MOPAC internal coordinates of N, CA, C and O (Angstrom, degrees):
PM7 1SCF
backbone

  N    0.0000 0     0.00 0     0.00 0    0    0    0
  C    1.4437 1     0.00 0     0.00 0    1    0    0
  C    1.5302 1   110.50 1     0.00 0    2    1    0
  O    1.2310 1   120.85 1   142.99 1    3    2    1
  N    1.3246 1   115.99 1   -37.01 1    3    2    1
  C    1.4615 1   119.04 1   179.44 1    5    3    2
  C    1.5248 1   110.75 1   -63.67 1    6    5    3
  O    1.2310 1   120.47 1   141.10 1    7    6    5
  N    1.3320 1   116.70 1   -38.90 1    7    6    5
  C    1.4639 1   120.26 1   178.71 1    9    7    6
  C    1.5207 1   110.96 1   -65.58 1   10    9    7
  O    1.2310 1   120.60 1   138.21 1   11   10    9
  N    1.3269 1   116.45 1   -41.79 1   11   10    9
  C    1.4648 1   120.03 1   178.43 1   13   11   10
  C    1.5186 1   109.77 1   -62.77 1   14   13   11
  O    1.2310 1   119.99 1   135.16 1   15   14   13
  N    1.3215 1   117.62 1   -44.84 1   15   14   13
  C    1.4619 1   120.46 1   178.60 1   17   15   14
  C    1.5222 1   111.82 1   -62.59 1   18   17   15
  O    1.2310 1   120.50 1   143.27 1   19   18   17
  N    1.3223 1   116.66 1   -36.73 1   19   18   17
  C    1.4643 1   120.26 1   177.50 1   21   19   18
  C    1.5173 1   110.51 1   -62.86 1   22   21   19
  O    1.2310 1   120.40 1   134.95 1   23   22   21
  N    1.3388 1   116.83 1   -45.05 1   23   22   21
  C    1.4626 1   120.08 1   179.61 1   25   23   22
  C    1.5273 1   111.96 1   -66.27 1   26   25   23
  O    1.2310 1   120.42 1   144.17 1   27   26   25
  N    1.3229 1   116.80 1   -35.83 1   27   26   25
  C    1.4596 1   119.90 1   179.72 1   29   27   26
  C    1.5190 1   112.10 1   -70.21 1   30   29   27
  O    1.2310 1   120.50 1   146.21 1   31   30   29
  N    1.3174 1   116.65 1   -33.79 1   31   30   29
  C    1.4576 1   120.24 1  -178.91 1   33   31   30
  C    1.5259 1   113.20 1   -84.34 1   34   33   31
  O    1.2310 1   120.35 1   169.96 1   35   34   33
  N    1.3294 1   116.94 1   -10.04 1   35   34   33
  C    1.4561 1   120.92 1  -178.85 1   37   35   34
  C    1.5223 1   109.19 1   -93.87 1   38   37   35
  O    1.2310 1   120.45 1   -57.01 1   39   38   37
  N    1.3059 1   116.75 1   122.99 1   39   38   37
  C    1.4606 1   120.21 1   178.54 1   41   39   38
  C    1.5115 1   110.07 1   -76.23 1   42   41   39
  O    1.2310 1   121.64 1   -25.94 1   43   42   41
  N    1.3269 1   114.47 1   154.06 1   43   42   41
  C    1.4527 1   118.70 1   171.09 1   45   43   42
  C    1.5213 1   108.36 1   -68.11 1   46   45   43
  O    1.2310 1   120.18 1   -32.00 1   47   46   45
  N    1.3123 1   117.27 1   148.00 1   47   46   45
  C    1.4701 1   118.56 1   177.98 1   49   47   46
  C    1.5270 1   110.13 1   -59.70 1   50   49   47
  O    1.2310 1   121.17 1   -41.14 1   51   50   49
  N    1.3231 1   115.37 1   138.86 1   51   50   49
  C    1.4537 1   119.29 1  -178.54 1   53   51   50
  C    1.5229 1   111.83 1   -58.93 1   54   53   51
  O    1.2310 1   120.55 1   144.47 1   55   54   53
  N    1.3194 1   116.55 1   -35.53 1   55   54   53
  C    1.4649 1   119.26 1  -178.87 1   57   55   54
  C    1.5230 1   110.50 1   -60.73 1   58   57   55
  O    1.2310 1   119.68 1   139.35 1   59   58   57
  N    1.3291 1   118.22 1   -40.65 1   59   58   57
  C    1.4567 1   121.75 1  -179.19 1   61   59   58
  C    1.5315 1   110.74 1   -66.29 1   62   61   59
  O    1.2310 1   120.51 1   130.29 1   63   62   61
  N    1.3089 1   116.64 1   -49.71 1   63   62   61
  C    1.4629 1   121.06 1  -178.79 1   65   63   62
  C    1.5221 1   110.27 1   -61.75 1   66   65   63
  O    1.2310 1   120.52 1   135.03 1   67   66   65
  N    1.3111 1   116.61 1   -44.97 1   67   66   65
  C    1.4564 1   120.08 1  -179.52 1   69   67   66
  C    1.5233 1   111.51 1   -67.37 1   70   69   67
  O    1.2310 1   120.22 1   144.04 1   71   70   69
  N    1.3302 1   117.18 1   -35.96 1   71   70   69
  C    1.4622 1   119.92 1   179.65 1   73   71   70
  C    1.5284 1   110.86 1   -64.87 1   74   73   71
  O    1.2310 1   119.97 1   134.47 1   75   74   73
  N    1.3223 1   117.66 1   -45.53 1   75   74   73
  C    1.4607 1   120.80 1   179.14 1   77   75   74
  C    1.5290 1   110.51 1   -62.56 1   78   77   75
  O    1.2310 1   120.51 1   134.84 1   79   78   77
  N    1.3216 1   116.63 1   -45.16 1   79   78   77
  C    1.4583 1   120.30 1   179.32 1   81   79   78
  C    1.5229 1   110.89 1   -63.42 1   82   81   79
  O    1.2310 1   120.55 1   137.88 1   83   82   81
  N    1.3227 1   116.56 1   -42.12 1   83   82   81
  C    1.4634 1   120.74 1   178.28 1   85   83   82
  C    1.5221 1   110.85 1   -61.95 1   86   85   83
  O    1.2310 1   120.05 1   134.85 1   87   86   85
  N    1.3353 1   117.51 1   -45.15 1   87   86   85
  C    1.4639 1   120.33 1  -179.08 1   89   87   86
  C    1.5308 1   111.56 1   -62.23 1   90   89   87
  O    1.2310 1   120.26 1   138.48 1   91   90   89
  N    1.3184 1   117.10 1   -41.52 1   91   90   89
  C    1.4617 1   119.96 1   178.97 1   93   91   90
  C    1.5253 1   110.72 1   -65.30 1   94   93   91
  O    1.2310 1   120.30 1   136.44 1   95   94   93
  N    1.3183 1   117.02 1   -43.56 1   95   94   93
  C    1.4656 1   119.74 1  -179.23 1   97   95   94
  C    1.5284 1   111.94 1   -68.11 1   98   97   95
  O    1.2310 1   119.97 1   140.85 1   99   98   97
  N    1.3322 1   117.67 1   -39.15 1   99   98   97
  C    1.4676 1   120.51 1   177.66 1  101   99   98
  C    1.5290 1   109.79 1   -64.98 1  102  101   99
  O    1.2310 1   120.59 1   138.22 1  103  102  101
  N    1.3264 1   116.48 1   -41.78 1  103  102  101
  C    1.4615 1   120.28 1   178.08 1  105  103  102
  C    1.5251 1   110.38 1   -60.70 1  106  105  103
  O    1.2310 1   120.23 1   136.60 1  107  106  105
  N    1.3225 1   117.17 1   -43.40 1  107  106  105
  C    1.4610 1   120.67 1  -179.85 1  109  107  106
  C    1.5275 1   111.55 1   -64.11 1  110  109  107
  O    1.2310 1   120.29 1   139.05 1  111  110  109
  N    1.3150 1   117.04 1   -40.95 1  111  110  109
  C    1.4702 1   120.36 1   178.95 1  113  111  110
  C    1.5255 1   110.82 1   -66.22 1  114  113  111
  O    1.2310 1   120.58 1   134.98 1  115  114  113
  N    1.3421 1   116.49 1   -45.02 1  115  114  113
  C    1.4693 1   119.35 1   179.80 1  117  115  114
  C    1.5251 1   111.38 1   -64.88 1  118  117  115
  O    1.2310 1   120.41 1   141.96 1  119  118  117
  N    1.3127 1   116.82 1   -38.04 1  119  118  117
  C    1.4659 1   120.89 1   177.30 1  121  119  118
  C    1.5254 1   110.32 1   -62.84 1  122  121  119
  O    1.2310 1   120.65 1   138.41 1  123  122  121
  N    1.3251 1   116.37 1   -41.59 1  123  122  121
  C    1.4609 1   120.49 1   179.40 1  125  123  122
  C    1.5323 1   111.58 1   -65.80 1  126  125  123
  O    1.2310 1   120.53 1   139.24 1  127  126  125
  N    1.3215 1   116.59 1   -40.76 1  127  126  125
  C    1.4683 1   120.32 1   178.91 1  129  127  126
  C    1.5198 1   110.75 1   -65.28 1  130  129  127
  O    1.2310 1   120.52 1   133.89 1  131  130  129
  N    1.3290 1   116.60 1   -46.11 1  131  130  129
  C    1.4685 1   120.64 1   179.32 1  133  131  130
  C    1.5220 1   111.35 1   -60.56 1  134  133  131
  O    1.2310 1   120.81 1   134.45 1  135  134  133
  N    1.3131 1   116.05 1   -45.55 1  135  134  133
  C    1.4607 1   119.63 1  -179.79 1  137  135  134
  C    1.5267 1   111.32 1   -67.35 1  138  137  135
  O    1.2310 1   120.51 1   143.52 1  139  138  137
  N    1.3293 1   116.63 1   -36.48 1  139  138  137
  C    1.4579 1   119.99 1   177.07 1  141  139  138
  C    1.5128 1   112.37 1   -62.58 1  142  141  139
  O    1.2310 1   120.70 1   139.14 1  143  142  141
  N    1.3301 1   116.28 1   -40.86 1  143  142  141
  C    1.4641 1   119.78 1   178.31 1  145  143  142
  C    1.5271 1   111.28 1   -66.24 1  146  145  143
  O    1.2310 1   120.59 1   136.35 1  147  146  145
  N    1.3333 1   116.48 1   -43.65 1  147  146  145
  C    1.4654 1   119.45 1   177.94 1  149  147  146
  C    1.5229 1   111.10 1   -65.47 1  150  149  147
  O    1.2310 1   120.51 1   144.10 1  151  150  149
  N    1.3296 1   116.63 1   -35.90 1  151  150  149
  C    1.4619 1   120.87 1   177.63 1  153  151  150
  C    1.5216 1   110.40 1   -64.20 1  154  153  151
  O    1.2310 1   120.38 1   138.07 1  155  154  153
  N    1.3343 1   116.88 1   -41.93 1  155  154  153
  C    1.4645 1   120.55 1   179.74 1  157  155  154
  C    1.5298 1   111.22 1   -63.67 1  158  157  155
  O    1.2310 1   120.57 1   139.62 1  159  158  157
  N    1.3291 1   116.52 1   -40.38 1  159  158  157
  C    1.4660 1   119.88 1   177.35 1  161  159  158
  C    1.5287 1   110.02 1   -65.28 1  162  161  159
  O    1.2310 1   120.55 1   139.64 1  163  162  161
  N    1.3349 1   116.56 1   -40.36 1  163  162  161
  C    1.4647 1   120.30 1   179.50 1  165  163  162
  C    1.5283 1   111.48 1   -66.00 1  166  165  163
  O    1.2310 1   120.24 1   144.42 1  167  166  165
  N    1.3368 1   117.15 1   -35.58 1  167  166  165
  C    1.4724 1   120.17 1   177.04 1  169  167  166
  C    1.5275 1   109.45 1   -64.50 1  170  169  167
  O    1.2310 1   120.65 1   137.05 1  171  170  169
  N    1.3327 1   116.37 1   -42.95 1  171  170  169
  C    1.4681 1   120.31 1  -179.69 1  173  171  170
  C    1.5275 1   111.07 1   -64.20 1  174  173  171
  O    1.2310 1   120.35 1   145.50 1  175  174  173
  N    1.3409 1   116.94 1   -34.50 1  175  174  173
  C    1.4616 1   121.19 1  -179.71 1  177  175  174
  C    1.5308 1   111.80 1   -87.80 1  178  177  175
  O    1.2310 1   120.18 1   168.19 1  179  178  177
  N    1.3300 1   117.25 1   -11.81 1  179  178  177
  C    1.4600 1   120.59 1  -179.65 1  181  179  178
  C    1.5241 1   113.10 1    72.81 1  182  181  179
  O    1.2310 1   119.74 1  -142.97 1  183  182  181
  N    1.3346 1   118.11 1    37.03 1  183  182  181
  C    1.4651 1   122.73 1  -177.85 1  185  183  182
  C    1.5382 1   109.77 1  -105.33 1  186  185  183
  O    1.2310 1   119.93 1   -82.44 1  187  186  185
  N    1.3362 1   117.74 1    97.56 1  187  186  185
  C    1.4702 1   119.45 1  -176.64 1  189  187  186
  C    1.5303 1   113.56 1   -68.40 1  190  189  187
  O    1.2310 1   119.93 1   151.39 1  191  190  189
  N    1.3381 1   117.73 1   -28.61 1  191  190  189
  C    1.4606 1   120.11 1   179.57 1  193  191  190
  C    1.5266 1   111.03 1   -61.61 1  194  193  191
  O    1.2310 1   119.95 1   133.54 1  195  194  193
  N    1.3115 1   117.70 1   -46.46 1  195  194  193
  C    1.4708 1   122.06 1   179.79 1  197  195  194
  C    1.5246 1   110.00 1   -64.15 1  198  197  195
  O    1.2310 1   120.19 1   141.27 1  199  198  197
  N    1.3344 1   117.25 1   -38.73 1  199  198  197
  C    1.4663 1   120.13 1   179.44 1  201  199  198
  C    1.5279 1   110.80 1   -62.48 1  202  201  199
  O    1.2310 1   120.56 1   131.72 1  203  202  201
  N    1.3164 1   116.54 1   -48.28 1  203  202  201
  C    1.4662 1   120.34 1   179.41 1  205  203  202
  C    1.5263 1   110.69 1   -64.37 1  206  205  203
  O    1.2310 1   120.76 1   139.18 1  207  206  205
  N    1.3223 1   116.15 1   -40.82 1  207  206  205
  C    1.4666 1   120.50 1   180.00 1  209  207  206
  C    1.5276 1   111.27 1   -61.24 1  210  209  207
  O    1.2310 1   119.81 1   137.21 1  211  210  209
  N    1.3059 1   117.97 1   -42.79 1  211  210  209
  C    1.4622 1   120.94 1  -178.72 1  213  211  210
  C    1.5289 1   111.53 1   -68.09 1  214  213  211
  O    1.2310 1   120.47 1   139.72 1  215  214  213
  N    1.3207 1   116.71 1   -40.28 1  215  214  213
  C    1.4668 1   119.54 1   178.45 1  217  215  214
  C    1.5198 1   110.47 1   -64.42 1  218  217  215
  O    1.2310 1   120.24 1   133.42 1  219  218  217
  N    1.3199 1   117.14 1   -46.58 1  219  218  217
  C    1.4696 1   121.02 1  -179.05 1  221  219  218
  C    1.5357 1   111.77 1   -65.95 1  222  221  219
  O    1.2310 1   120.34 1   135.88 1  223  222  221
  N    1.3186 1   116.96 1   -44.12 1  223  222  221
  C    1.4632 1   120.99 1   179.84 1  225  223  222
  C    1.5214 1   111.16 1   -61.16 1  226  225  223
  O    1.2310 1   120.72 1   134.22 1  227  226  225
  N    1.3112 1   116.23 1   -45.78 1  227  226  225
  C    1.4633 1   119.73 1   180.00 1  229  227  226
  C    1.5180 1   110.96 1   -63.49 1  230  229  227
  O    1.2310 1   120.22 1   134.42 1  231  230  229
  N    1.3142 1   117.19 1   -45.58 1  231  230  229
  C    1.4654 1   120.38 1  -178.94 1  233  231  230
  C    1.5223 1   111.28 1   -62.15 1  234  233  231
  O    1.2310 1   120.09 1   136.64 1  235  234  233
  N    1.3113 1   117.44 1   -43.36 1  235  234  233
  C    1.4712 1   120.83 1  -177.14 1  237  235  234
  C    1.5186 1   111.09 1   -69.07 1  238  237  235
  O    1.2310 1   119.80 1   132.30 1  239  238  237
  N    1.3089 1   117.98 1   -47.70 1  239  238  237
  C    1.4710 1   120.59 1  -176.33 1  241  239  238
  C    1.5183 1   111.07 1   -66.91 1  242  241  239
  O    1.2310 1   119.92 1   136.58 1  243  242  241
  N    1.3254 1   117.76 1   -43.42 1  243  242  241
  C    1.4630 1   120.26 1   178.64 1  245  243  242
  C    1.5261 1   110.20 1   -63.74 1  246  245  243
  O    1.2310 1   120.15 1   139.08 1  247  246  245
  N    1.3298 1   117.32 1   -40.92 1  247  246  245
  C    1.4702 1   121.26 1   177.49 1  249  247  246
  C    1.5234 1   111.34 1   -61.47 1  250  249  247
  O    1.2310 1   120.02 1   137.74 1  251  250  249
  N    1.3263 1   117.56 1   -42.26 1  251  250  249
  C    1.4725 1   120.98 1  -178.93 1  253  251  250
  C    1.5263 1   110.79 1   -64.44 1  254  253  251
  O    1.2310 1   119.84 1   134.82 1  255  254  253
  N    1.3150 1   117.92 1   -45.18 1  255  254  253
  C    1.4638 1   119.79 1  -179.72 1  257  255  254
  C    1.5239 1   111.97 1   -65.10 1  258  257  255
  O    1.2310 1   120.24 1   138.31 1  259  258  257
  N    1.3238 1   117.16 1   -41.69 1  259  258  257
  C    1.4640 1   119.40 1   177.38 1  261  259  258
  C    1.5297 1   110.58 1   -66.48 1  262  261  259
  O    1.2310 1   119.99 1   143.93 1  263  262  261
  N    1.3235 1   117.61 1   -36.07 1  263  262  261
  C    1.4615 1   121.28 1   177.97 1  265  263  262
  C    1.5219 1   110.71 1   -65.34 1  266  265  263
  O    1.2310 1   119.88 1   142.53 1  267  266  265
  N    1.3186 1   117.83 1   -37.47 1  267  266  265
  C    1.4661 1   120.38 1   177.29 1  269  267  266
  C    1.5241 1   111.31 1   -63.29 1  270  269  267
  O    1.2310 1   120.00 1   141.45 1  271  270  269
  N    1.3198 1   117.60 1   -38.55 1  271  270  269
  C    1.4651 1   119.82 1   175.52 1  273  271  270
  C    1.5225 1   110.85 1   -63.82 1  274  273  271
  O    1.2310 1   120.16 1   139.41 1  275  274  273
  N    1.3199 1   117.29 1   -40.59 1  275  274  273
  C    1.4613 1   121.30 1   179.72 1  277  275  274
  C    1.5168 1   111.36 1   -67.27 1  278  277  275
  O    1.2310 1   120.30 1   138.74 1  279  278  277
  N    1.3255 1   117.03 1   -41.26 1  279  278  277
  C    1.4681 1   120.75 1   178.06 1  281  279  278
  C    1.5168 1   110.46 1   -64.43 1  282  281  279
  O    1.2310 1   120.30 1   137.85 1  283  282  281
  N    1.3197 1   117.03 1   -42.15 1  283  282  281
  C    1.4694 1   119.97 1   178.34 1  285  283  282
  C    1.5193 1   110.79 1   -60.63 1  286  285  283
  O    1.2310 1   120.25 1   141.88 1  287  286  285
  N    1.3250 1   117.13 1   -38.12 1  287  286  285
  C    1.4636 1   120.99 1   178.12 1  289  287  286
  C    1.5318 1   110.83 1   -67.84 1  290  289  287
  O    1.2310 1   120.47 1   140.87 1  291  290  289
  N    1.3258 1   116.70 1   -39.13 1  291  290  289
  C    1.4637 1   121.15 1  -177.34 1  293  291  290
  C    1.5206 1   112.06 1   -68.70 1  294  293  291
  O    1.2310 1   120.03 1   139.12 1  295  294  293
  N    1.3351 1   117.55 1   -40.88 1  295  294  293
  C    1.4655 1   119.92 1  -176.58 1  297  295  294
  C    1.5244 1   112.72 1   -93.34 1  298  297  295
  O    1.2310 1   120.25 1  -169.87 1  299  298  297
  N    1.3293 1   117.13 1    10.13 1  299  298  297
  C    1.4605 1   120.98 1  -178.51 1  301  299  298
  C    1.5254 1   111.34 1   -60.46 1  302  301  299
  O    1.2310 1   119.66 1   141.88 1  303  302  301
  N    1.3248 1   118.25 1   -38.12 1  303  302  301
  C    1.4581 1   122.73 1  -177.53 1  305  303  302
  C    1.5300 1   109.31 1  -118.44 1  306  305  303
  O    1.2310 1   119.68 1   -84.47 1  307  306  305
  N    1.3511 1   118.22 1    95.53 1  307  306  305
  C    1.4654 1   119.65 1  -176.88 1  309  307  306
  C    1.5276 1   113.67 1   -75.31 1  310  309  307
  O    1.2310 1   119.48 1   177.95 1  311  310  309
  N    1.3168 1   118.59 1    -2.05 1  311  310  309
  C    1.4622 1   121.57 1  -178.45 1  313  311  310
  C    1.5233 1   112.39 1  -110.42 1  314  313  311
  O    1.2310 1   120.10 1  -158.14 1  315  314  313
  N    1.3206 1   117.41 1    21.86 1  315  314  313
  C    1.4587 1   121.39 1   179.88 1  317  315  314
  C    1.5235 1   111.27 1   -91.63 1  318  317  315
  O    1.2310 1   120.97 1    24.49 1  319  318  317
  N    1.3282 1   115.76 1  -155.51 1  319  318  317
  C    1.4610 1   121.67 1  -178.18 1  321  319  318
  C    1.5275 1   112.73 1  -109.42 1  322  321  319
  O    1.2310 1   119.66 1  -166.63 1  323  322  321
  N    1.3293 1   118.26 1    13.37 1  323  322  321
  C    1.4538 1   120.88 1   179.56 1  325  323  322
  C    1.5274 1   110.79 1   -73.71 1  326  325  323
  O    1.2310 1   120.99 1   -12.38 1  327  326  325
  N    1.3071 1   115.72 1   167.62 1  327  326  325
  C    1.4650 1   121.37 1  -178.42 1  329  327  326
  C    1.5263 1   111.13 1   -64.52 1  330  329  327
  O    1.2310 1   120.23 1   144.86 1  331  330  329
  N    1.3316 1   117.17 1   -35.14 1  331  330  329
  C    1.4589 1   120.91 1  -175.93 1  333  331  330
  C    1.5240 1   113.99 1   -84.95 1  334  333  331
  O    1.2310 1   119.53 1  -179.96 1  335  334  333
  N    1.2993 1   118.50 1     0.04 1  335  334  333
  C    1.4592 1   121.72 1  -174.98 1  337  335  334
  C    1.5315 1   111.55 1   -82.84 1  338  337  335
  O    1.2310 1   121.50 1   -14.97 1  339  338  337
  N    1.3436 1   114.74 1   165.03 1  339  338  337
  C    1.4563 1   120.43 1   176.37 1  341  339  338
  C    1.5317 1   109.32 1   -64.36 1  342  341  339
  O    1.2310 1   119.64 1   -35.56 1  343  342  341
  N    1.3294 1   118.29 1   144.44 1  343  342  341
  C    1.4593 1   120.72 1   179.37 1  345  343  342
  C    1.5272 1   110.59 1   -78.87 1  346  345  343
  O    1.2310 1   120.16 1   -99.77 1  347  346  345
  N    1.3143 1   117.30 1    80.23 1  347  346  345
  C    1.4630 1   122.33 1  -175.32 1  349  347  346
  C    1.5244 1   111.09 1   -62.56 1  350  349  347
  O    1.2310 1   119.68 1   139.42 1  351  350  349
  N    1.3188 1   118.21 1   -40.58 1  351  350  349
  C    1.4728 1   119.88 1   179.62 1  353  351  350
  C    1.5192 1   110.55 1   -61.95 1  354  353  351
  O    1.2310 1   119.55 1   140.11 1  355  354  353
  N    1.3087 1   118.47 1   -39.89 1  355  354  353
  C    1.4607 1   121.49 1   178.50 1  357  355  354
  C    1.5191 1   110.33 1   -65.85 1  358  357  355
  O    1.2310 1   119.88 1   140.54 1  359  358  357
  N    1.3346 1   117.84 1   -39.46 1  359  358  357
  C    1.4633 1   121.17 1   177.51 1  361  359  358
  C    1.5153 1   110.87 1   -64.09 1  362  361  359
  O    1.2310 1   120.87 1   137.57 1  363  362  361
  N    1.3343 1   115.93 1   -42.43 1  363  362  361
  C    1.4640 1   119.35 1   178.77 1  365  363  362
  C    1.5256 1   111.08 1   -64.29 1  366  365  363
  O    1.2310 1   120.09 1   138.17 1  367  366  365
  N    1.3178 1   117.44 1   -41.83 1  367  366  365
  C    1.4723 1   120.69 1   179.42 1  369  367  366
  C    1.5222 1   110.08 1   -65.74 1  370  369  367
  O    1.2310 1   119.68 1   142.95 1  371  370  369
  N    1.3101 1   118.21 1   -37.05 1  371  370  369
  C    1.4597 1   121.89 1   178.99 1  373  371  370
  C    1.5149 1   111.58 1   -66.61 1  374  373  371
  O    1.2310 1   120.87 1   137.37 1  375  374  373
  N    1.3358 1   115.94 1   -42.63 1  375  374  373
  C    1.4601 1   120.09 1  -178.40 1  377  375  374
  C    1.5101 1   109.02 1   -72.19 1  378  377  375
  O    1.2310 1   120.10 1   180.00 1  379  378  377

């Protein structure tokens, strides 16, 4: 229990958290730029399929990466009071 409490009270290094956040944001920006360029070419060629494909692809991929950051934040502390956490009260009552 002492080891678990030590890990819970120890923050992740700022460099790690910032690096992951930076990588996700850079990926999202680059994805948006790439899709924007392909969309512009598709507009010039009059290809609606490519335009729709680029909008949908960008929206889905950016949403997934942002969702992964949110999930990582939610499950960071498995001993809290969130819905996804371990049922500590039930464990205490059992013991």
